[in-house]
N, C-alpha and C positions, 0 to 999 in steps of 0.2 A: 670631765670628772672622772676620779679613779676609780672610787666605791660608789655604790648605789646608797641612796639615803632612804631607810625605812622609817615609815611614820605608820602607827597602829592606831585606830580611833576605837576603842573598845565599845563607847555607847553605841555607834553605826555598826560595828563590826567589819570595819573597811581597814584595809592595808594600802598604803600608798608608797609605792617606789617610784623615786626620781633619779634619773641621771643627770639630766641637765635641765635643774629646777627653774632658771631664768629665760629659757628658749622659748619661743613662741611655738605652739604645737596645734594639732588638729585631733579630735579622739575619734578613736575608731573601736566600735563597740565589737567585740571577738566574739561574746555570747553574753548571757543575762549577768554573768559574774566578772566578766573581765573586759576592762577598757583600755586599750593601747593608747598610749599618746604619741604621735609622732611628729617630726618636722617635715612636711613635703619637700622642701627646696632643698634641704640637706640629705633628704631621705636617710633619717636615721630616728631612732628611738628616743624619746625623750624623757618617758617614763611610763609606767603601767599601774592599775587600780584594780584591787580584788576588793569587790564587794561579797559580803555574806564569805569572809574569809574563813570562818570557823566551820564551814562546810568544805571550802577548797582544801583545807589542811587536814582532814580528816583521813586518816589511813584507813585501807581495807584489809583483811586478813590476808590478801596475796599482793599487796603495795600500793602505792600511790594512785589516788584518784585521777583520771584523765576526762577530760571535758572536749566534747566536739565545738570546734570554732563556726559555729554556724551564721555569725554574721558576716563572714567572709561572703557567703551568699547574694548579701545585699550591696556588694560593691563593684564597680565597674572594672571591666577586664584589667584595665591599667593600675587602676588604686588596689585591686587584688593581688596584682604581680608585686607592685610595690612594697605593698604589706607583708606578703611572703617573704621577700629579699630581707627585709629590716628584722623580722623575726627569727631568721636562719643565722645573724650576726651578733658579735657582741656589742652592747651588753646583754640585750634581751634574751638572747639563747640560753644564757645561763639561771634565769629567771623563769624563765617560759619555754623549755626545752617542747621541739614538736616531736609528734610521730603520728601515725596514721592509722584509721580505721580502713578496712577493705572489706566492703560487705560483697562485692562481686568482684570480677576480674576486670570490670570498665569502671567501676566507682571508689572512689577514694575520699574519705573526708578526714581533714587536719584535726588531730586532737592536740591538747596541750595537758601539761602536767605540772602545774604550777611548785617552782622550788628557789632557795636561795643556794647560794654559792657553796653552802656547806650540805646540801641535800635535802633539807626541808625550810618552808618558809617560816 
């Protein structure tokens, strides 16, 4: 698929982004607002769903909001490694770029700031 397909459901405030709409996928809950859909066999992103999209899209006075990917803690080491690899590759990295919060020298918490290819969802 060349371009992601964006579908917003105003009633449920949910944004669906599909990269491979016909491909089999497993849902990975990255946090309460972000569900990544991946194809494990091909190790690729199939789509991503943003729940309560209006909250995710709100800007702050100092820039876009970032959200901790707390759901990664619930994954096996192998699945977490696969998901992190997928998140760092196109097409998902353009929609959900990663960053990190480091509250100490030994702790790193992955975060993401949802955006579209033009900078905002």
